[in-house]
C-alpha positions as CSV (number, residue, x, y, z in Angstrom):
1,M,-13.7,9.9,15.3
2,I,-12.3,10.7,12.1
3,A,-13.8,7.8,9.3
4,A,-13.6,9.6,6.2
5,L,-11.9,12.8,4.5
6,R,-13.1,14.8,1.4
7,G,-11.0,17.4,0.0
8,T,-8.0,17.8,-1.6
9,V,-4.4,16.4,-2.0
10,A,-2.1,19.3,-0.7
11,E,1.4,17.7,-0.4
12,K,2.5,13.6,-0.7
13,D,5.6,11.7,0.0
14,L,6.3,8.2,0.2
15,E,4.8,7.4,3.7
16,E,1.9,10.2,3.8
17,A,0.1,12.9,2.7
18,I,-1.9,16.0,4.0
19,I,-5.2,16.5,2.9
20,D,-6.9,19.4,2.7
21,V,-10.3,19.7,4.0
22,A,-12.1,23.0,4.3
23,G,-8.6,25.0,4.9
24,V,-7.5,22.3,7.5
25,G,-4.5,20.4,6.2
26,Y,-5.1,16.5,7.9
27,R,-1.6,14.4,8.2
28,V,-2.8,10.7,6.7
29,A,-0.2,7.9,6.5
30,F,-1.3,5.4,3.4
31,S,0.3,2.1,2.4
32,T,3.1,2.7,-0.4
33,L,0.6,1.0,-3.1
34,T,-2.2,3.5,-2.2
35,L,-0.1,6.5,-2.4
36,G,0.9,5.5,-5.9
37,K,-3.0,5.4,-6.6
38,L,-3.7,9.1,-5.1
39,P,-4.6,12.2,-7.1
40,A,-1.8,14.6,-8.2
41,E,-1.2,17.7,-5.4
42,G,-4.5,19.9,-6.2
43,Q,-6.8,17.5,-7.0
44,P,-10.2,15.9,-5.3
45,V,-9.9,13.0,-3.3
46,H,-12.0,10.7,-0.8
47,V,-10.2,8.6,1.5
48,R,-11.8,6.3,4.5
49,V,-9.9,6.8,7.1
50,R,-8.9,5.1,10.5
51,T,-8.2,7.2,13.7
52,V,-5.5,5.9,16.2
53,V,-5.0,7.7,19.3
54,R,-2.4,6.5,21.7
55,E,-1.0,8.6,24.9
56,D,1.8,10.2,22.6
57,A,0.2,10.5,19.3
58,F,-3.1,10.8,17.2
59,E,-2.7,9.4,13.8
60,L,-4.6,8.9,10.2
61,F,-4.2,5.9,8.2
62,G,-6.1,6.2,5.1
63,F,-7.4,3.6,2.6
64,L,-9.0,3.9,-0.7
65,S,-11.4,1.1,-0.7
66,R,-13.3,-0.7,1.9
67,A,-11.4,-4.0,1.3
68,E,-8.0,-2.3,2.3
69,E,-9.5,-1.0,5.4
70,E,-10.8,-4.4,6.8
71,M,-7.4,-6.0,6.0
72,F,-5.9,-2.8,7.8
73,L,-8.4,-3.7,10.6
74,L,-7.4,-7.8,10.4
75,L,-3.5,-7.0,10.7
76,T,-3.9,-4.8,13.2
77,S,-5.6,-7.5,15.0
78,V,-2.0,-10.0,15.3
79,S,-0.5,-9.6,18.1
80,H,2.8,-7.4,17.9
81,V,1.6,-6.2,14.2
82,G,0.6,-2.0,14.8
83,P,-0.9,0.0,12.4
84,R,2.8,1.4,10.6
85,L,3.9,-2.5,10.0
86,A,0.2,-3.1,8.8
87,L,0.5,-0.5,6.3
88,T,3.7,-1.9,5.2
89,V,2.4,-5.2,4.9
90,L,-0.3,-3.6,2.7
91,S,2.7,-1.6,0.8
92,G,4.3,-5.0,-0.5
93,M,0.8,-6.4,-1.5
94,E,-2.5,-5.7,-3.1
95,V,-5.5,-6.9,-0.6
96,G,-6.2,-9.6,-3.0
97,E,-2.8,-11.1,-3.1
98,L,-2.3,-11.0,0.2
99,A,-5.7,-12.6,1.1
100,V,-4.7,-15.4,-1.1
101,A,-1.2,-15.5,0.5
102,L,-2.7,-15.4,3.7
103,G,-5.4,-17.9,2.9
104,K,-3.1,-20.2,1.6
105,G,-0.4,-19.9,3.9
106,E,2.6,-18.7,1.8
107,L,5.0,-17.7,4.0
108,A,7.7,-17.0,1.0
109,R,5.5,-14.8,-0.8
110,L,4.8,-12.6,2.9
111,T,8.8,-12.8,3.5
112,K,9.2,-11.4,0.2
113,I,7.6,-7.9,1.5
114,H,10.2,-5.3,3.0
115,G,10.1,-5.8,6.8
116,V,8.2,-8.5,7.2
117,G,10.1,-11.3,8.5
118,K,9.7,-15.1,9.0
119,K,8.0,-15.1,12.5
120,T,5.6,-12.0,11.5
121,A,4.8,-14.0,8.3
122,E,4.1,-17.0,10.2
123,R,2.1,-15.0,13.1
124,L,0.1,-13.4,10.2
125,V,-1.0,-16.8,8.7
126,L,-1.5,-18.5,11.9
127,E,-4.2,-15.7,13.2
128,L,-5.8,-14.5,10.0
129,R,-5.7,-17.9,7.7
130,E,-9.5,-18.6,8.4
131,K,-10.5,-14.9,9.5
132,V,-9.7,-13.8,5.3
133,K,-12.1,-16.4,4.3
134,E,-15.0,-14.9,6.8
135,L,-14.5,-11.5,5.5
136,H,-15.3,-13.0,1.8
137,L,-12.0,-11.3,0.4
138,E,-11.9,-14.2,-1.8
139,T,-13.7,-12.3,-4.4
140,V,-11.7,-9.2,-4.2
141,A,-8.9,-11.5,-4.5
142,R,-9.8,-13.2,-7.7
143,S,-10.2,-9.8,-9.2
144,A,-6.9,-8.3,-8.2
145,T,-5.1,-11.2,-9.1
146,S,-6.2,-11.8,-12.4
147,A,-6.2,-8.0,-12.9
148,S,-2.4,-7.9,-12.0
149,V,-1.0,-10.8,-14.0
150,P,-1.6,-8.9,-17.5
151,A,-0.5,-5.8,-16.1
152,G,2.7,-7.0,-14.3
153,P,4.7,-5.1,-11.6
154,K,6.2,-2.3,-14.3
155,A,2.7,-1.5,-15.4
156,D,1.6,-0.8,-12.0
157,L,5.1,0.7,-10.9
158,V,4.7,3.1,-14.2
159,S,1.3,3.8,-13.2
160,A,2.2,4.9,-9.6
161,L,4.6,7.4,-11.0
162,L,2.5,8.9,-13.6
163,N,0.0,9.8,-10.6
164,L,3.1,11.1,-8.4
165,G,3.3,13.5,-11.1
166,Y,5.9,12.4,-13.2
167,K,6.0,12.4,-17.0
168,A,5.5,9.3,-19.1
169,P,9.1,9.0,-20.1
170,Q,10.6,9.6,-16.8
171,A,8.4,6.8,-15.1
172,E,8.9,4.3,-17.7
173,K,12.8,4.6,-17.8
174,A,12.6,4.4,-13.7
175,A,10.7,1.6,-13.7
176,E,12.9,-0.4,-15.9
177,L,16.1,1.3,-14.0
178,A,14.4,-0.4,-11.2
179,G,13.8,-3.6,-12.3
180,E,16.9,-4.2,-13.7
181,R,18.7,-3.0,-10.5
182,L,16.6,-5.5,-8.2
183,G,15.6,-8.4,-10.5
184,P,12.4,-9.8,-11.8
185,E,11.3,-11.3,-7.9
186,A,11.5,-7.7,-6.1
187,A,8.6,-6.7,-4.1
188,F,6.5,-3.9,-5.9
189,Q,7.6,-1.6,-2.7
190,A,11.2,-2.2,-3.1
191,L,11.0,-1.2,-7.1
192,F,8.5,1.9,-6.2
193,R,11.9,3.0,-3.8
194,E,14.3,1.9,-6.2
195,A,12.4,3.8,-9.1
196,L,11.6,7.0,-7.1
197,K,15.7,7.1,-6.1
198,A,16.6,6.7,-10.0
199,L,14.3,10.2,-11.0
200,R,15.6,11.9,-8.1
201,S,19.3,11.3,-8.8
202,G,18.6,11.4,-12.4
203,G,19.1,7.9,-13.4
């Protein structure tokens, strides 16, 4: 099974990227947050990969850190949570913040993630509350949480848009518009999609 890819970012969109490795393009699904952190098209990249094989599909799911990959494996160990839903959860919250939310049973924070309902959030907390602690993600949680506080969602959003190739003034304006339209409590994933919508419509 494919465990990692080192190559060039050939293409990327809202849900996946194509990584070119020696002329072969691998289609890899990523969380929205990780897609925003990937290098621009044409730039070198190294990603960790989990291969999921089913009767009707052969899919690759990518990560930029071991912690993200471990959280993905934890999420997919929960009943009724497949790899796509796991990416949805990872799209709504950084790994460290997610570890904190699961460890503390913060259902309200989890249900703010687009696509995560109350029952799913309860199942995640029930099955992962103790497992998160066993994986020793507390250090990741503390560092990620402390790092995200001063930067704020707007700075994270601007950074993600810059990584997609947009110019700084465009990214700043789109982030501002997304914040105004969705409010300060909106999840990163929703803000990211709203900002992209604004960029593509010209504001």
